[in-house]
C-alpha positions, 0 to 999 in steps of 0.5 A: 500500500502506497499513501500520499496526501491530497488537497481538495478544494471546493469549486463552485463546479466541483472538487479540485484535487492536488498532490503536493508531492507529486509535482502538484499533479491535479485532477478533479471531481464533480462531487466527493465520490468522483473526486476521491476516485480521480484522485485514486486514478491519478495516483496510481497512474503517476507512481506506475508511470515513475515505476515504468520509468525507473524513477524513484517514488517521491517520499510523502510529506508529513501531513503537518508539513502541508500547507492547507486553507481552512476552507480545503481538506487534506485527505490521505489517499491509499492505493494498492499499486499491485492492484492497479498494475493488474488493473491497467494491465488488464486483458480480457479472459474467456469465462463460461457461465450459466444463467436462466434461459428466460434471461438469455432470451430477453437479453439476446432480443434487447441486444444485450452485450453479456460480457460488458454487463457482466463486467459492470455488475462486477465492478459495481459488486466489487467497488472497482 
């Protein structure tokens, strides 16, 4: 697990997120849920790029040393770099599954992509 602090600044159109330790790398979310997701995604991408380039990770600052305006939030963002490496380098694999025939018929009639639907459902269920 890797933890870096991010400053969350509330703007009229959403939430700006900045990582002081990552050369002020920034992202944005329309709400807190999206801002947290984008912060994790940015942190993972930044660190994976550094790892790929064989660059050392910046030393995370102590939370007391990061200046934060009174209206902003300082939030620790934790990621599992091994998980994100798998996620970003993921390739599709074939799975065999069983569903009730009436759902298969209804899905075919509605031209549903079963693989995409299962992928979306698994991401939601697993919160990834």
